[in-house]
N, C-alpha and C positions, 0 to 999 in steps of 0.2 A: 618304140613298141614292139608286139611281137610280129613274127610273120606266120600267119595262117595259110594251110591248105585247105580249101573247101572242095570236097568232094560230093557233088549234089547234082542228080539228072534233072530236076524239075527246074526249069529254065527262071520261073516266078522265085524261087525259092531261092536260087541260088544268086540271082541278081540283088534281092532284097537284102540277102544275109553279107553279100558283100560289099554294098552299100554301108548297111549299119555299121559294120567292124570296119570299114574306111573312115569313118565319120569320127569312129572313137580311135582313131590313130595307130590301126593294123594294118599293116602290110597283106593283102590279100591275093593268092593264086588259086583260081575255081577252076576245078576241071568237071566235064559233064559224064564221065564214064569210070571204071574202077582201072582200065588201061591208062589211062590220061592221067588220071591220080597218082598213080605208080611211077609213072614215066616223070611227073612234075617234082618228085621225092628229089630225086638226085640234082635236079637244075633248079630247083626255088630254095632247097634245103630249108623248109619251115620248121618253127620251134612248135608246131602242133598241127594236127590234124582234126577237121571237122567231117565226120564220116558219114553221109548216109546209109542205109542199111540195105535198100531196095533200088538197086542199081541196075541199067539195062544190059551190060554185057559180061557182068560177074556180081556174087550177091556181094553185100557190104562185109559180109562175114569173111569171105575168102581174101579180100583186100585186107582186113584187118589181121588177120593171121600171116599174110607175105609180108605185112610192115614190120610186125613183131617178129617175124623171123629173122629179120637183119636190124632193126633198131627200136629202141625203146623211148620213142619220141612219145609223148601225151598223145591219146586218140580220144575224141569224145565223139560220141554216135548221135547221130539225130534221127529220130525214129517219130511215127504217127500217133503212137499208141504205147503209153509209158507202163500198160499192165500187160502186154503183148511179152509172149515167150521168147519173140526177137530179140528182146532186151536181154533175157537171161543168155540166151545164144551168143550175144556181141560179146556182153562179159566176159564169158567164158574163153571168148577167141581172142580177148586181150584188149578190151575196152578200158578205158580208166574211168569213165563216167558216161552218162546220155543225158540229152535234151529233147524234149517231147517238141514237135514241131506243130502251130507254130510259137516260137519264142521270141519274148519281147527284147530288144536290145539289151535292158540291164540285165537279162536273165544269163543271156550270152557272156555279155563282159565278165559277170562274177564266177561264172564257170569256167572260162577261160583263166583267168587270173588265178583263181584257186587251182587248177590243175598244174598250172607252169610254178606256183609255187612249190609242189610238191617236188619237182625237177629240178628246181635251184638249189646251187651248191648253198654251203651253210656260210651264213656270211661272219664278219668279224667279231662282233657281238657277241653269236652264238657260241661260236669257236671256242672263246675265250673260258664259256662257263663249261664247256665239255673238254673229257678228257682226249690230251692228245692220241695217246696209245690207241692202236685197235684192239677190240675186245674181241676175247674169243669166248666161245660158248658150243663146247663139245667140239664138233668137226668145222664148226660155222667161225669165220672171222669177221665181224664188221667194223669197218671204219666209216665212223659218223661223218668227221669233217670232209673225208674225201667222198661219199655217198658211194662206196667200195664195199660189197660184201662178196668173200670167197669160201669155197665148201673144199675141203681137204686140198686147200692153196688154189683152186683152179678158180678162175672169176666167173662169177655169177649174172647173168643180163636180167634185171630186174624191172621193168615198168616203174614208174614214178608212183603210182598209187601203191605197188608191192612193196617199194624200197619203203616208202612212209610206214606202210603198216607196219614192216617189220621192224623199223626203227623205234618206232612208237611202243610195240608189245615186248622188244628186248631192253628197253629203257629200265623197265620194273618188271624181274622175271616173278612169275609166281601171281603179279597182281591181274584180278580178273578184270575185262571192261564189257560192256554191254556194247551190242551192235550200234546201238545211238548214241555212244560215247563214242567209237571210233567213227562212226559218220560226221561227227561234229570235229574231230580234230584232223580226221587223216582226209575226210575229201570235203569240212566247210560246209555241210550240210545242216544248218540250224532248223531246230523241230522237225520231227518226224521224216527223216529221210527213209530213203529206199535199203531196206536191210540185206536185198538182193546184191547192192554193189559190194557189202562187207565177204558176204559169205562166196562169192565168185573170186574177188580177190585174195581171199583165204584158200581158196581151191589151187588157183593157181601160182600161189607162191608155195604152198606145200609140194606141188608137183616139182618144184626146184630146189628144194632145200630140205625135204626130209626122205630117208630111204623109205618109207613106207607112208601111203598116204593114208591106208585105214588105219596103222597106229602111229601117228605123227608123236616125235618126244618135242618137237621146239612149239610148235602151232596148236594147241591142244583146246578142244571144244569143252566148256563149260554147260554142261546141257540146261536149259531154262535160264542161262546167266549171258554168254557170250564167250569170249576167246580170252587165253592167256599164252604168255610166253613160258613154256617150261622150264623149271631148272632142270638143268644139266650136268 
């Protein structure tokens, strides 16, 4: 199973989540502060980070940004309120998803599995169905099998959700996808997921692949409908 780094200052929550995940076969390293969590990144080498937004030494947003500065491993935020502005700020900082506390074990497991699938390489069966050659769209090159994206020959560091969103939209240039459709495919949130996940991910992706986020040529907004990958 996966290696999960849990950064959570509340002892009861930390122990409860650790026990739940270990019972489900995950290897868990728990850290009570942001600095301890950042230190554990190198020693524990997790597959995924569960990150509380409210930490005693530094904010979860800062921890998220520091992780994203060097690594593109999946990050799931833990928050007490799903409608809080903190969720938006956390997604903009680079988190892939969020879970409202307290969360049932099956919810934790489903979100962890979903976000890890976004980061997983294409398996042999899928690779046979997809073109081996990398695709070129303007100054972007997309290698679907290798999960690599470059712009003008320079590799781009994309978080798992950003990568899967780009792969999904670019597979059918010009086709418009609603936010709900993207939530179901990229985040695997069935039934009325949180559209903020999509909008924040689009914003982060645009900063990496577009020349101008005000006039994007790749990830285009279709007002009242959703998003499309614009033909270049």
